[in-house]
C-alpha positions in Angstrom: 2.4 -49.7 -9.9 0.8 -48.6 -13.2 -2.6 -49.5 -14.4 -3.1 -49.9 -18.1 -6.6 -50.1 -19.6 -7.1 -51.5 -23.1 -10.7 -50.5 -24.3 -12.8 -52.8 -26.5 -12.0 -50.9 -29.9 -8.2 -51.4 -29.2 -8.7 -54.9 -28.2 -10.5 -55.6 -31.5 -7.5 -54.4 -33.3 -5.2 -56.6 -31.3 -7.5 -59.7 -31.8 -7.6 -59.0 -35.6 -3.8 -58.8 -35.6 -3.3 -61.9 -33.7 -5.8 -63.8 -35.8 -4.0 -62.8 -39.0 -0.6 -63.6 -37.5 -1.7 -67.1 -36.4 1.3 -68.9 -34.7 3.7 -66.1 -35.6 4.4 -63.2 -33.2 3.3 -59.7 -34.1 3.4 -56.3 -32.3 3.8 -52.6 -32.5 3.9 -49.5 -30.4 1.3 -48.2 -27.9 0.0 -44.7 -27.7 -2.2 -43.6 -24.8 -3.8 -41.1 -22.6 -2.9 -40.4 -18.9 -6.4 -40.5 -17.2 -5.5 -40.6 -13.5 -2.7 -41.2 -11.0 -0.6 -44.0 -12.5 -3.5 -44.9 -14.8 -3.2 -44.9 -18.6 -5.6 -46.0 -21.4 -4.3 -47.3 -24.7 -6.0 -45.2 -27.3 -4.2 -46.3 -30.4 -1.6 -48.8 -31.4 0.4 -49.8 -34.5 0.5 -53.2 -36.0 3.6 -54.3 -37.7 4.1 -57.3 -40.0 4.2 -60.6 -38.2 7.7 -62.1 -37.3 8.6 -65.7 -36.7 6.9 -68.3 -34.4 9.1 -67.4 -31.4 10.4 -64.0 -32.3 9.1 -60.6 -33.1 11.5 -58.0 -34.6 10.8 -54.4 -33.7 10.7 -52.3 -36.8 11.0 -48.5 -36.7 9.5 -47.8 -40.1 6.5 -45.5 -39.7 6.7 -45.7 -35.9 8.0 -42.1 -35.3 5.3 -40.7 -37.8 2.6 -42.6 -36.1 3.5 -41.2 -32.7 3.9 -37.6 -34.0 0.5 -37.9 -35.8 -1.1 -39.2 -32.6 0.3 -36.4 -30.5 -0.5 -33.8 -33.1 -4.2 -35.0 -33.3 -4.4 -34.6 -29.6 -3.0 -31.0 -29.5 0.5 -31.9 -28.7 -0.4 -32.3 -25.0 2.5 -34.6 -24.3 1.8 -34.9 -20.6 -1.6 -36.3 -21.3 -1.2 -38.1 -24.8 1.9 -39.8 -25.7 4.0 -42.9 -26.6 3.5 -45.5 -23.8 5.7 -48.4 -25.1 5.4 -51.6 -27.0 3.2 -54.6 -27.4 3.6 -58.0 -29.0 2.1 -61.4 -28.9 3.2 -64.8 -27.6 0.8 -66.9 -29.5 2.2 -70.2 -28.4 3.9 -69.3 -25.0 3.1 -67.6 -21.7 2.1 -63.9 -21.9 4.9 -63.2 -19.4 7.8 -61.3 -21.0 10.8 -63.4 -22.1 14.3 -62.6 -20.9 14.9 -61.1 -24.4 11.7 -59.0 -24.0 12.9 -57.6 -20.6 16.4 -56.8 -22.0 14.9 -54.9 -25.0 12.7 -52.9 -22.9 15.3 -52.1 -20.3 17.6 -50.9 -23.1 14.8 -48.6 -24.5 13.9 -47.3 -21.0 17.5 -46.5 -20.0 18.3 -44.9 -23.4 18.5 -41.2 -22.7 17.8 -40.4 -26.4 14.4 -42.0 -26.0 13.7 -39.6 -23.1 11.0 -41.7 -21.5 10.1 -41.5 -17.9 8.8 -45.1 -18.2 7.8 -47.6 -20.9 5.1 -50.2 -20.8 5.2 -53.7 -22.5 1.9 -55.5 -23.1 2.2 -59.1 -24.2 -1.0 -60.8 -25.5 -2.2 -64.1 -26.8 -5.6 -65.6 -27.7 -7.0 -68.4 -25.6 -9.7 -69.6 -27.9 -11.7 -66.4 -28.5 -10.5 -64.8 -25.3 -7.8 -62.2 -25.3 -5.3 -62.5 -22.3 -2.3 -60.4 -21.6 0.2 -59.0 -19.2 1.6 -55.5 -18.5 5.0 -54.6 -17.3 6.6 -51.2 -16.7 10.3 -50.3 -17.2 12.0 -47.3 -15.6 15.1 -45.4 -16.6 17.0 -47.0 -13.6 16.7 -50.3 -15.4 14.1 -51.8 -13.1 11.0 -53.7 -14.3 7.7 -54.0 -12.5 4.6 -55.9 -13.1 1.6 -53.7 -13.7 -2.2 -54.1 -13.8 -3.7 -54.7 -17.2 -7.5 -54.0 -17.5 -9.3 -55.8 -20.3 -13.0 -55.2 -20.6 -14.4 -58.7 -20.0 -17.4 -58.0 -22.1 -15.3 -58.0 -25.2 -15.3 -61.2 -27.3 
């Protein structure tokens, strides 16, 4: 099982995006650092325009450039710094992935042209001022696994 840590600075970006989006879903891509066995830290993420109340449409505009810039800024050390997966919000619903979320992530994880060993999906929402979320990992064999999400509790 993977462990995904979201540090306070990245949480602040997520909270700002969720606040701006209100009851509409928003999201983007995750870029991170491999810091230990099965442990990754989200170091950067993109924020796309909000979607509808119960839907977020994944856009590709600027995503590839953001990932390339992140990797380049970290010396193109792809085994340590790379694309981790996706994130989005469920402002009015559970932070568990929907069946559509699972299907989309399985499609990405099993797509040989993506070339990923795994993909992570983080789903967030605000409960008052508190950020809550879930993490799931998707493998090229099509399987999905709940993962551990570490949110620094001192962030508010």
